[in-house]
N, C-alpha and C positions, 0 to 999 in steps of 0.2 A: 525361620526369623530372615526379617529383608536386610540385603546388604547393607543399604542406606544405616541403618541402625547400630552398624559394625565398626568399632574403633582402628584406626590405622592400624594399629599392635598384632590386635585380631585379626584383621585382614591382609599383613605381610604373613602371618602364623599358618593363615587357610592356605596364601597364596606356596609357600613352602610346600604344604602338603598336599596340595591338587602337581606340585612338579614331582612328590615322589613316587606320589601314587601311579603318574604314568608312567607305563614301561619304556616311552623312548625316550625319557628323560636320567634312567638305569646308566648312567655314565661309568658306573665301575664296572659292573657287568661285560664280563668277557667277549657276550654277543655283540656288546656296542661298543666297544673298544680298535678303531680303526688300528690295524699291526704298527702301522706308519708312528704312534706315540707310544712314547716311552714313559712309564712314569719316573717321575725324581724320588727319590729317599726324604722322606718325611723332613729330615735334618735337611738335605738339599734347599725341600721347599721354601722350608723359613727362611733360609738364609737368603733364597734370591727373593721372595717377595718382602722382606723387613728389610734385610741388612744392606742389598743392594737395588733399591726401585729403581725405574725406568727413569732416564736421566729427561732433564725437565728444560731442555734446550730448544731450539728453534722450531714450530710448530708445522704442520701441513696446513690445510683449509680452513674456511672461515669459521666452520665447529668443532676446530681440532682442539677447545677446551671447555669444559661444563661450562663455564662463564657465560659464552656466546654459541648457544645451543641455535640448529636451526628450529624455527618455529613450525611446528605442524599442526593438524587438527581435523577434526571430523574420523569418519568409519568410514569402510576402510580407507587405510592410507599407504601409499606406496613409498617406500625411503630408499634412496640409492645409496648406496654403501661403497667409500671409493680407499683401500686401505694402501693403496698406491701413493696416494696425497697426503695419510696421515701418519701422525707418529704418535708416540708412548707418551704420555703423561703421567702425571702421579695422582691425580685423582682418581677415584673408583679402585686403587688398586689394592690388592692385598685382602679381600672380604673373603672370609671362610665361606661363605654361601658359592662364593666362585670357583672354591677349590676342585679342581678335576686336573687328572694325570698328574697330581702333584705339583701343581701351580695353581694362584687365584689371581694370577694376573689376568689381565685383557691388552694384547699390543694392538699399536696403531689405531685405535678409537675414534672414534667420532661419535658428535653429541645430539640428542635430538631434545626438543622439550613438546609433550601433550599435554592436552587438559584433557582425561575422558568423558564422553559423547555423552554417557549413561553408569549408570551402579550396576556391577555386574560379576562377570570374567571376558578379560580382553588377552587375545593370544599374538604375539609376534614371532615371525618365520622366517625364516632363510631357508627352507626347504625348498629344493627345485630351484632356485633362483639364485644360486654359486656354485661354482667348483673350486673355492679356496673354504680353508676351516676355519669357521666362523666361531664367534662367540660374543655373546651380550649380555646387559643386566637392563635391570628397571630400578629406579632408586624412586622412592616418597618426596615431592617436592621439589624444589628449585636451588636449595642450597648449593655453594659449592665451594670445595668440595664436596658432595653427598656423604652421607651418614647412615642412611636407614634405608635399606637393602629391600626389594619386596621380591624379586625373583632374580634368578642367575642360570645361565645354561652354557655349556660347549657343545654336546652333540648328544643333537635328538634323532636325527635321519643322515645316517651315516657322519660326513663331518660337517653337516650344519644344524644349525641351531631353534629350538623352540621353545618359548615361556608362554606360561597360560599363567594368569594371575590378576588375583582379584584389587577392580579400580569402583572408585565412588565420583559418583558425575561432578565434573568441572573440578577435579583433586589435578592437580599440576606432578607431572612424571617425568623425569629426569630418564632418558634411553642412552645408553650405553652400546655401541656398535663396534667389532672387533675382529682381531683375528687371536687363532691361539698362539700364543707365545711361541715362536721357532718356525711357525708355520709360513708358508711363502705368499705375499701381500697379492692382490685381486681386487677384483669388483663383485660386488652381491647384492639382489634386490630383497626385499626385505617387506614384509606385507603386515602390517600393523590392525587390528581389526577389533573393534570394543564391542561391548554391549548391542545386540538389534536392537535398532530405532525404526520407526515408521520413514520411510524414506520420500521429498516431494518429487510432486509431477510437474513438467511442463504445461502443464493446462492450467487455466484459472479455475475454470468452468469443472473440471475434475480434480481441484486440489485435494493433497490426502490428508483427512481427516484426523486430527488430533482433539483431545479435550484435559479435563484436570485442571486443578489449580496452580497444579508448577508440572514440570519435566523439562527433557529434553529432548532434541532430535539431531543428529547427524544430516548435514547439510552438503550437497555438492553441484554448483552451479558450472562445472570444468566443461559438460558436454550438452548443458542446454542450449534452449535456444530462444527467440523472442517473439512474442505474439502484438505488434505493435497496438493493436484494439485493445489487449488486457490493460493499457497504461492509461491515465489520464493527461492531457496536456499539462504542463506546468510540473511535474515531477523533480524532486530534489536530487542533487548529487550525478546531473547529467546521465542519470540512467535508462533513459528513454526505451535505448535499442541495446542495451546492457543481456546477458542472458539472463533469465530468470528461474526459478521452479515457486512452485506454490504450494499453501498447506488452507485448509480450512478448520479453522480453531471453534469448536462448539464450546461456551462458557459454562462453567460448572455451577459458577454463583457469580451474584450483583457484589462492583464493586469495581476496583480499577488494578489490572492486569498491565505487566510488563514483560514483553520481548527483545531480549537480547539478547548479540557474541558478548557482551563484556563478563567479565569473573564475578562479577556479584550474583548474576543471574547463571551461573554455573557456564558459560559461553566462552566460545574463541572462534580463531578465524586466523588463517594465513592468509589472506589478500583482503581490499578495502571494498568492506562490506558497505549495503545499503537497504533498509527495511522500511516497507511499508504496508500498510493497513487498510482495507476496505471496508464499507460494509455489504458490498457484492462485486461479481464481476463487472465491471465498466461496462459491458456490451449488454448487460443485464439492467443496466442502469443505476451501476451503485457508485458510491461517491467514497473520496478519498478520505480517510478518517487521520492519517496522521503520518507522515513520511522524515527518515532520519537518514542521515549519508554519515557523520562521525560524532561517535560518542565518548568513547573511550579511546582516546587516539583514532586509528583506520577503523576504528567498529562502530557498529550502530544499535541504536536502544531507540525502543517507542514506547511508552506509555499512555493508554486508552482504556477509558471507562468500559467494564463489560457486562451483560445482561444474560442472566442464567437464560439455557437450554438456546441462546438469539448465536447463531454464526456470525463468523468476520473472515475476511479475506487475509490471508499473509502472504506478504511477496518478498522474496530471498531473492536480492541479486547484486550488484556492484556496482561500485562508481567508477561511471563512463568508460563502461565495458570491461572492467573487472570480471573475472573469476575465481573461483578456487573453492578451498574446504573450510567448514567451521563445523562447529555445533551451537546452535539456538537453543539457548534456555529461555522459561517464560517462569512468572511466576504471579497469583492475585497478591497484591501488597495487602498486608497486614491494617495499613492506615494509610491514608488519604486526604489532601487537601480538600475542605468544601466548599465550593464554587457559592459565590450568590454573595450577597452583603446581608447586614442586620437591619438594614433600614431602605423605605423605597427610594430615596431621592438618589441615593449611589447606586442604586442595584446595577449591579455586573450586566456589560453589554454581550447583547448576544445577537445574532443574524440568521438570513438563512435557514441551514437545515443541519442540526448536529444532536449531542450527546454530553453529559457531563457530568460529574460525582457531585452531590450536592445532599443536605438535608438540615433539618431544624434544631438538630441537638448544639449546646450551646449558644442556640439563638433566644433572643428577648421577643418584646413586643411594642409597640410604639404606637397607641391608639390615636394621635393623628395621619396617621398612613393611609387609614382607611377611611371609608366616607360612611354615614349613617345606616344600620341595616346589613353591613356586611359579615360576610358568611363567618362564622368560625372565628368573632372579631378578637378575642382574646388569648387563640394560641399563638405558641414561638412562631416565627416565620423568616422566612429568605427570601430575599428580592430580586428579580432581574429585570433586564430593560430591553426588551425587542424589536430593533428595528427594522421593518417588513422592506424587503427587497425585491418584492414582487405584490400584485393584489390579488385578494383570494383568501382563500381560509388555510392559516397556520394552526398545526395541532401541536401540542405539549402533552407530554404523558409518562406516566409511572409504568405505564402496560409494554408486555414483550413486543407485540406488533410494532410500535414505534422505538425498540431498543431501550426502551427504558423497565425500571424494577426497582423494588423499595424491601426495607425491613419494618415499615410500619405503616397505621393506618394514614396514608395520605389525604391533603385537600388541595386542587389547585385552582385560581383566580385568576382573573385577567381586569385590569382598570386602564379608563384612560389617561388618567395622571395618578399621583399620589395625593389619595383623598377627592380624586374623582371617582366618575359613576362605573358600577362592575359591571361590565362587560358580562362574564359569565365566571359560576362558581360550580364545581362540582367535585364531590368527597367519594363515591364507589364507581366504579367504570370496570374494574377488572378486579374483583376479590376485593377487598380493601384499599387497591392502588386506583390512582386518579387521573383522567383524560381530560382536557377541554380543546373544543375547538375554536379558533376567534376569527372572523372577520378583520382582515389586514388591510389596509391600502399603504402600496409601493411609499416609502420616504418616510410614513409614519412612526412612532414610538408606541410602545403599549408596557404597563409594565405586569408583571408575573409573581403573582405571589403562590410559594408552598410553604403549608403549612398542616396541623395536624388535626385530626376529629378529636374534638373534646379536651384539647392538648398535649394530643399524644404525640413524641418526638424520636426522630430516625434518623437514618441514613437511605439514600437509594441514586438511581441514576434516572435522569429526567432526560426524556428523549424529546427533539421537536423538529418538526418538517414544514418547511415552505411552503405554499402552493405550489399544486405541480404548473409547471411550463408548457406551454403550447411547443408540439413537434419542431414549427421551426421556429423555436426560442435563439437560436443561434445562427450566424450567418452561414458555417460551414454546414448545417442540416437546411439550407431554404428549398419551401418547397417548388419542385418544377411544376412550370405552369406556360400556357401558349396564351393564345387570344381566348379571351372570356370572362365570366364574375367569377370570385373564388370568396369564400368566407376566410374572415380574419378575425381573430382578438388578443391584444395584448395585455387582458387579465394572466396574471400570474407569470408573465415576461420578464427578464431582466433585462441589462442595457447590455450591447455586446459593439458599439459606434458609437463613439463622441459627434453626434449629428451638431450642424453649425447651423440651422435656423428652428425658429420656433423653440427657443430654450431646453432643446433637446440633448444634450451633450450626456445627461444619464438618465435620459429615460426609457422603459423598457419598448424594446421594439421586437418585431416578428418582420421575416424576409420571405422573398421568391426570389427564384430562380427563372426570370423570362427569357425565351429565345424567342429570337424577333421574326415575325411571318414575312416581312420585307423588306426593302430597304428603302429607307427615307425616316417617319418620323414615329415614335411610340408615344401613346398615351395611358396613362393611369389614372385613375382617379377614383374618389370615394365619394364624390359630388352625389348629394342625392340615395348613398347608399347605407349610410352611418352616423351616426347620434354621436357619435364622439371628435371629441375635438382634434382631429387628425392632421399629423405630416408626413409626407413622402420623399425620400430619397433614392437617387437613381446612381449605383456604379459600376466598374467592371470586376474589382476584386476585392473583397473584405477588409483587407487595408485601405479601402478609399483610392484616390480621392474621390468624392461626390463628383458627376456629371451634373446632377444639380439637385437643388433641396429646396420646398417650399413648403409656408406652414397653412395662410389661409386662402383660397382661392374662391370658395363658393359659402358665403358663411365660415362655417370653422371646420368644414373639410375641405380637401384638395386635389387639384389636379396638375400633374405635371407632364410637359412632354420633353422628347430629348430622341438625337440622332441616332440611328440604329441601321445595321448593316446585317440582311436576310442570315437568319441561319447561328449567326451569334448570340451569347448568350451575356443577360446583364443581369445583375442584382440589384432588388428592391428593398427598400428599408420603409415599415411603416411603423410608425411610432404618435406619441400624442405629443403637443403641448405643455411643456415643464410637469413632465414628469406624470402626467394623464394617460389612463389607462380606458378600453373599450373595447366593443366587438363592432362588426358589420360587416361589409363587403368591398372588395375593391375590384375593379376592371381594368383588365387590358386589351387593347386595342393597335394595330401599327396601319399607316396609310404612305402608303408610297409618292410616288410624283405624281401620281394619275390617281386618286384615291374613288373614282370610282370605278375602279378597273377593282372591282370586290374580290375578285380570287384569283389576285396578286399573277397574273398567267403572261402577263407582257402584251396583251390583246385587251380591246376595249370591244365588245359584241355583247349580242344577248344575253350570252350565259353569266355574264356578270349582271344584269337588271334580273334573271331569273334566281343566282344566287343569294343579291340580295333580299329580295322577298323571303326566301327560304328562312334568312337570319332576321328581318323583319318581324314576321308572321313567328318567329319563336323567340320575340322581344328581347334579338341579342343585335341591333342593328341602330346603334346611337354615333349616325354618322357627323355627326358635328359633334359632338362629344360634348355634349351639355348633360351628361348626368342621366338623360330618356332617351327612351328610344319611342316615338311619337313620329305622327304625320309631318312633323318641321324634317324630322331627317329624311322619309321619304321624298319631300319637297326640294332638298337640297341634294340628294344624290340624283332627283332627275334634270334637276337642274345641269349640274355637272355631265351626266350622261347625254346630255341632249347635246351641249354642248361642245366634248369631245376634251381631249387632251392632248397637248405638244407632243 
């Protein structure tokens, strides 16, 4: 029988049975009775526990009442008891399960509240952690005063205590720690160990594997570190540098899953948590799926679409470097909101890359949404409006490689506009599930239709992937270069800087980091090197400002010149006029005060002539920066060489 199927009443019976079966709990056995303890007569015990309960006067520490217990979470948990500061209240006293040596009471008691990290047997013990005579009880639920006892123990290891009791994941338990009536108060260290669960790891790459439609794991970030490369910029909850642990969740079914520290998913925590989900580790090109700081109080919860067999990286962290312990619970939701709309015109907006839960159940069909000859024209459908953030091929899919899945025979199609040209339509790509590849242009919108073969309906997760970006898509990843000619493409790029020329504030751009070979003027050009409508800008930092920005210099291509210091680095942005993209080459050169001092060694001599000839015959001697290496460069160089430099 599974523990999760047991009722609390049966669980309590089993728990007390476990106690009775362990020799350590045979408190009535002479072998386990300390000589210092003298049992009271039954009459005296009854009088002490019922007629004269402990006084309910001024209390001790903040958790001296069951109505204000210290919150603990996770497993194992260390509890510090200080009976010197505690007093004895009326709650939790006089229960028959606590009868030992003639008394049912627990004196100088403190209270803790714990939600079980999993279903199974938990153990609470002070053995070896105290010198005083401890006594403890565990109660089911949060009611104060408590009424449903789970376990109680006085002596299990000399005068210290140990309790083993059945728990259910997410269920709340009040823990009462105190001393045997009449014993001398002191301090004790207790350990509460819940059922074993997988431990998170300190590395995204080696994230502990978990699976299943639902489950719980104990988490602990107190001794964790942080690897900045694992966390993408823009993380929520100021948690970029917070200690973190990682899990790799392999989804078992197609749908929507919630991971949470909230009670609804059997979670709990003793600190201000944060949760993130990635498609893969950031260092491997993973993208953030979702991030949450506070969902239920200071505890976090994330909900995201999951596809059977697909892995997701779960980051457990804390707000602004907070750390602590908790129980992370998860479950596949029995139902979820169907994204998309029932008509083309109001198709739900999507962009970039992502995934969402959708389907065509409860959907209808509007014939005017489709052009003549459209595929599966009568099938119930749902619509999305995809706006391209980059130029290239965007992929939409219900197949697992694209983080999709489905429960029916899907159809996917793309259109220029509602009722416009059908760009592509596919029925089966991986089994009965569909994938389409759509050529897109940055800034343009496309209508994506989900339908079913022969009017079938169902649900699934639709994944989509934006065109891949160039390696130097971001300023921070600018390609390092020196003098020479280099390839570039802005196809698939995104925007990383609000340029001031050529209507390029939102234009896709790529970046180069140029190290100046001279002190003088650097020249960067695309003239005669590209067919795209390019613009160029230079700056010293990714945040600007621009040193220079030029759109058209030689037709639709561009040349910029800016002062540089030898050995210093400069950032060069290559973009297009008004969001246009394209490919080509860009050339970097540097001329000092004496441009015919070709090798920049501060001396004009025959070596400069020979070095120029070497560059000239390598077609890399555009001396006059007109975009060509030809005889005019040779004559212009000779003119300077024979005149000499100042």
